[in-house]
N, C-alpha and C positions, 0 to 999 in steps of 0.2 A: 718636560718630555718631549720629544719630537716622535710624530707618528708618519709612517712612511705609508702614504695611499700606494705608489709604486718607488721605483729605485729612486728617481727625481721628483717626486711629487711629495713633499714633505710638509705636513703642518703640526706644529704645536698643541698641547693639550687645550690651551685656550683657544684655539682657531676652532679644533673639532667641538669644544663643548658649544661654540658660537653657531656652527651649521648643525649641532643637535637642538639648538634651543629654536631653529627655524622649522627643521624638519623633523624631528625625532628620529625615530629609528630609520626613518626613511633619508637620513642622511647618507647612507650606503648607497640607495640609488642615486642621488645626487652626486658622488664621488665617481661612482661608475659612467655616469653621463658625461662628465666635462673632461673625460679621458678620450672621448670621442666626439666626432663633429655631428651635427644634426643633419637629417636626411636632405635639407635645401642649403644651398648656397644662394645667398641674396643680393641683389643688385638694385640699384635705385637708378631710373631713367632721367636723364635732364631733358627734361619736358619742354625748356627754353630752346634745347635745339632739335629735337626730334620727337615725334610720338611713340607710346608705348608701343601702337601695332605695326608702326613701321620697323621698329627696332627687333622686335621678337619676329617678324618677317624674314626680315634680313638675315638673322640668326639660324632661323629654320630651314632658309635657302642654302645653309653652308653645311648641314646636318646637324647642328647643335640643338640639343634638346632644351628648351626653355619654355616656361609657362609664366602667364601673369597672375599675381595674387589675387587670392580670393576677395581681399577687401580692399588693401591700399593701392589705388589707381596708377600710382607710378612705380610700383613694386615688380620685379620681376625675379623668378629664380629657377636655378639649375639643380635638377636632382644631384646629389652626392652618391656615388655608389662605392660598394665596398663593405665589410675589410678584403683586402687581397693579400695574399702570401706573398713575399719578395724573396727574390732568391739570394742565399748566401753565397758570397763571393769574395774571394782571397784580397782583394783589393778594396778598400773603404775610405770614405769620405766621412769625417766626424764634423758635424754642425751644433751652431748654439742653438739656444733655445727658441730664438724667435726665427730663424731660419726652419728648425725643425718643424715646428707646428704649420709652417707654409708648405714644406716639401712633403709632410705627409698626406696632404690633400693635392700632390700633384704638380706642385710649382716646381721649376728647374732652382738649380743649386746657383747663387750668386755667390761672388768673392767676399764680401764683408761677413758672410754667416759662416765660412768656413773656419773652423780651429784647427784640423790637420787633415793631410791628405798624402802622407807618405807613399813615395813609390808609386804613384799615381802618373800613368803620361798620357798625352792626348790620344784618343781612340779607345781607351781601357774602359771595360765592363766593371762598373763598379757598384758596390752596394753605399748608402747612405745611411748614416744612423746618428742618433742624439748622443749626447755626453753619457749618458747611462748605456750605451750600445742598444737602445730600441731602434727597431729597424724601420726606416721609413720610406725608403725606394730606392729603385735599381736606377743607374742612370750609365751614359756614355759622357766621359770627360772629354771637353773642348779646349783644354789648356793642358799644358806641363804642371805637375803641382810645383816643382820646382821654380816656376815664375812666380806662382801665389807666396811661396816661403821667403823669397827676395824681393817679393812687392813689388815684381814689373807688372804683375796683375793686381789691381786694387778693386775695381769695379767689373760689373757684366756678368755674364753667364760662365761659368767652369764648368758645368756637366748638366746634359740634359737630360731631365728625368723621362724613362721609358716605362716605369710601373710603379705605381705608389700604393700605400697600403689603402689609402682611399683617394677616388678619383673625381674630379670635377673640372669643368673648363677653365683655363688659365685665364681669368677675367682680364688681368692687366695686360695680356698679351694680344687681346681680342682688337681688332682695328677700333671696334667701336668705343673700348676705352680710351684707346689713343687719342681718337678724334673728340673725346669730351661728352660723349653720350651717355656713359655709365660712372656710376661712383659706387664702387662695393660697400653695402652696408648693412648690419643687422637689422630683423625685422623690428625687435623692441626699439633700436635706435631712430629707425623711421617714425615710429610713432610718437616721439618725442615732441616733433614739429606738427603733428597733428595736434595732440594734446594743447601745445602751446598758441596754435592757431593764429598766427602773425596776419596782419591786415594789411594792403597797400596803403604807404602813406606813416607807416607807425614807425617809430625809434625802436628799434630790436637789437639787444645787446646779448652775444655769446660771450660768456667770461672766462672760460678755458677753453678755448675754440678750436686750436690746432689738435689733428693736421687739417680740419675743415669738413666735416661731414655735416654737422648740424647748419653751420653756416652756409653751406652751398643749399643746404636742402630749404631753409628759410627763403633765400634767394628764389629758389625755382618755386615754391609753394606761393609766394606772392607776385608772381610774373617779373620779379626785379623791381617792384614797384616800393619796397620797405626801404626803409635807411636803415642799414646794418652796420654795426661796428663789433668788430671781431677781437677778443683779446687775448693775450697769452704772454706768459713771462719768458718763454724760451725763445731766443733768436732763431736758435736751430729749428725748431718746430715749425713756427712762423714762416720760415722760409720754404719749408714742406708744404705748408697751406697756402702761400702764395703760387706757388708752382701748381698745387691742384685746381686752384681757382684760375689760374691761366690756362690749363688743359681742358676746362669748364668752358671756356670764353665769359669769367665771371668776376674777373678781377676787377673790373670798373665800375662792380654794383655791391660793393663792400668796401669799408674801411678797416686797415687792420693796423692795430695800436699793440705796440708792447708795454705791457705792463702787470704787476703782480695784483689778481684782481681781489683779493682780501683787502685791498687797499682803495677801491674804486670810489668809495664815498670820501676819502679825503684827497685823493690825488685827481679825480675828476667830479668834484661836489657838484659840477653846473650840469651834470649829465641827468636829465628826467627821462627815463624809459619805458616805453608803450608795454615791451614785453621783454623777458631776459631769459634766457636758459643757463643755469649752473649745473654744469657735468663736470664735477670738480675730479682730481685723482682720487681713485679709492683701491681698495685691495685686488680688484678683478677677478675676484672668485668664480663670477659667472662667465668668464670667458672660456671658450672651448674652439678646438681640443685643446688639451693640457697636456704637454709631453714632460715639460720640466717647469715646476713650480715650488718655490718653499715659503712659507710664510709663517710669521708668528704673531701671538695676540697684540704684541707691541705695535706692530705694525697697523694693526686694523685702530688701535687705541690713538695712535698718533695721526693717521688719515683723519680720524672721525672729528679729532679737534680743528685740522685745516678745513674741512668741509662745512663747520659750522662757521667758520669766519669768513668763506666765499658767500655763503648765503648769507649772513648779516650783514657784509657789505653791499651785497647786489638789492635785497630790499630797501637799503637807505638811498638807492638811487634809483628807484622804481616808483612811478606815479602813482598817486592816489587812485584808484580804479583798475591800476595795472595789473598784469598776470605775470607771475613767476613761474617756471617749470623746474623741477630739480629731479635728475636722473643719475643712476650709477649702474655700472656694469658689475656689479657685487651684489652680495645677496644677506649679508650678515645685518641684523637689528639695529647693531651700533653705528652703522654707516647710513642707516636708510631711515626706519620708523622711529628711532630715539632723536634722530639729527630734526626731524620735522615736529616731534612732540616737544623739543627743548626750545625751538625758534616759535613755536606757536605761544610758549610762555613768556618768551622773553619779549616780543614784539605784539602789541594788544590790537593794532591795526590792521591785522591779517586774519585771513579766513582761509582754512584749509579746504579745498572744493574737491569733489568726488569726479573722479576719471571713469567715462563709459569703459565697460571691462569685458567684452564677448570673448576675446580669445587670451584672457591672462585670469590670473587670481588676484583675489585680495590680498590686503598686507596680512602681516603675522598678528594672529587673535592678542587682545590683550593690550593693545593700546587705543586711546581714545579716537584716534583716527584711522584705524585700520581698515574700515570699510570705503574710505577715500582713497586708498592707493592702489596701483596696479603694479602687478608682479609678474615676471615672466620665469618660469622655475625650466631649468635643461631637460628634467626627467620627466617633466609633465607637458611642457609645451613644445617641447623638440626646437629649443632655441638658445640662445644664450641666457644666463641668468640676468635679470634686469629689474629695474624698480624705477617708478616713475611717481611722483610726487606733484599736485598742482596748488597755487598758491596765488590770491586774491588780495592785492592792498586795499584797505578800505578809505584810510586819512593818511 
């Protein structure tokens, strides 16, 4: 049986039961929280190119409201304003899931995300909506819809957003982003590199690396003095990662290899890493804001099997004394606590290590290592939903 959280957020009974296993009756607060953004939009400053003080000063000099994070030195954030009402208009542009979640926050409308825009001409005022009709923004069309329909326009902006439900700076359109000074990244994702704590001279592997957020953070954290190898199986995503590293001026500071990270111990058995990040594909239930999402418990079960494969392979190429950090942007125990419990039973030469947790919660009670984990909950911590575990290999 499928349960509709909203018109296009649909989870089956198994997913709902998994959420209740984590949150109890608080699952309703969680579901409400993931439908809207947090109050802060985070970015990481590329400290290889610019200081945090300088970038804050530059932004503020142009009237951009921006602040330094209270704990992470490289993190800055922009307050997210809203919600606002958008005007219902006769002409509309319908966009897909990924475009909807960005436009909801104030991004412009780009050609690849447009599903339909019948009758829209250049200069028209339009309402932009998700597939289910959820209002996202008002915008001004900058191309004719006909040009999109006949594929004369395949890339670039098709409508400039004038008013959105939520409002934050368009980070990717800032000159600081274009020049490689900024990388948009959630606060919990930034904590992963701090938990890993890579050092200059160490060999560090990022196993599911594209599009490069954690890889670039590792490079910056070590001042470009660690040996970083980034793996991903997707040629398309690796090209996106290469472009990100080029923009950050870090493309010479990491090796990028196309491979399935579930088989590193077979295909690259000679590798012996000091530090490894395993951030595998997951159900992404913690990602927000969600306009459109459809998940079944079968998805969760399938992903958990993949996640265990990634983890088992990574441990085999980790040096004795090495550190592995496992993280996901989802909240189910099946993809988090249970994965670590299983690997700890299978691999007798590893220890699960406690993570300092000033701004987060511990794992779900009832597991052997619950007090070792770090969890971020959208409705409690005002962040994405996130899980982090740390493992040390003894032998």
